[in-house]
Structures are given as C-alpha cells and as structure tokens.
N, C-alpha and C positions, 0 to 999 in steps of 0.2 A: 504494500500500500503504500502509494505517495503522498505525504502529508504537506499541505499547505496552509499558510497562515496569510489571511487578508487582512491588514489594517488599515485603519482610517484615523481620524482623531478622537472620536466618542465611540466608534464601533456602531454605531447606527447604519451609515449607508453601507458600510462593507457588510452588515448583516442582509441587506437587500441584495447587495450584489454576490453574496455567496449563496444565497438562497438561488438565485437564476443560475448561478453556477451547478449548483446541485441537480437543479432539474435537467439542465442540460447533459450533465455527465449521465444521470439516470437514461435518458432518451438515446443517448449512444453506447447503453450498455457497458459505460465505464465506472459505474457508482462503486464497484469493489474494488477498484485500481488507484482510485485518487479519493482523497480526503480534503474537504476545504471547510476551513472554519473562519471566522471573522472576529475580530476583537479592536479593542483601542489600540493604540500604538504605545501606550504607557503599560502595557500588560505583555508585551514582546518576552521581557525576562522571564515570565510564568511558562512560555510555551517553546522558548528556543531549542531546549533538549528534545522537543516532541517533533519537530518539523524538518521538512527536506528542503523547503522553500519558502521564501517570503515575498508577498506581493506588498506593494505599498500604493494607497489610494495616490492619485495624479497630484492631490491638493498637499502630499508630502513631500514633493520633491527635493524641498529644502532640506530632508531629513537623509535623503538616499545615501551619501558618501559616509555619514556616521553610522546608518544601519548596515551597510556593507561591510565596514570595519568591524562592526559588532558582532555581524555573522561570521566574518573570516575567523575571528577566534573561537567560535562555537561550531567548529566542524566545517569551516568553509560553506556554509550554506549559502545557495545564490538568491540574491536579492534583485527584484526587478520592480518598475514603474509600470503600472496599468495605464494603459492608452486612456487619455481622457476622455474621447468621444465614446469608445468603450464603456467606460465607468458610468459616465453622465448619462448614459441611455440604458445602463443596467443589462448590458448585451452579455449574458452569459455564453453563448456562442463564441463569440469575439474571445473571450476569455478563457475558455477551455481549449481553443483553438492555440492560443498562446503560450499555455501551460503545457499542453502536451508536446507542442513544437521544442520548448525550451527543456522538457525534460529528456527528449529524444537527442538533442544537440548535447546535452549533459553526459549521456549514455555515450554517445559517440566520442566524448573528448574534444567538442568543438568549443 
C-alpha cells in the first residue's frame, strides 16, 4: 500500500480533495493500492513515519523547500506541490494521475 498525506493549512480543503481522490481510486480499482489522508500541515510530524509521499496544497508553496528538507531527514519521502487548477476544482482524477505517475517514476529511479 502506497500511503499519501495531503496537507493544507487547516485540513478542510484537503479533506474534500482527499475524498475525491479516494472516489477516483475506487473507480479505477486502485483503492487497495493507495491510501490518501488529509490533514493540516501542522500535523505532519504525527504522520511522517507512516507515509510514502507528501502532497502540499498549492497555497502552501511557501513551505515546499522546508517540507522537502524535513521529509529528506525522515526517509527521503518525496514531496510535491499539487497543481492549483486540479486542487481548486477538486479534480480527484488529475491528482490520481499525478500520484500514480510520480510513484511509477520513483520506482524506476527517475
């Protein structure tokens, strides 16, 4: 199971996004392969040891380098900024495409 943590400032918008991601994962038959949870960025330390990827809401762009450094120190967990258009429209399909693509790249060593 690949575990993804999606964070935003308060956890509300990421919660809506994560729900749509899970719906898309279920449609594709990937719900047993990927786990997506949403939390506030302040909760990262509580989940860092249990995730394989961190996604930041686009409004947290200012935290990207800081979170990359933090995640590097905790198992070199990859960190990505979610596309603003996909996030703003709660496009679960686009995010699933992105996550699957990034995990595939990681597995190939790209």
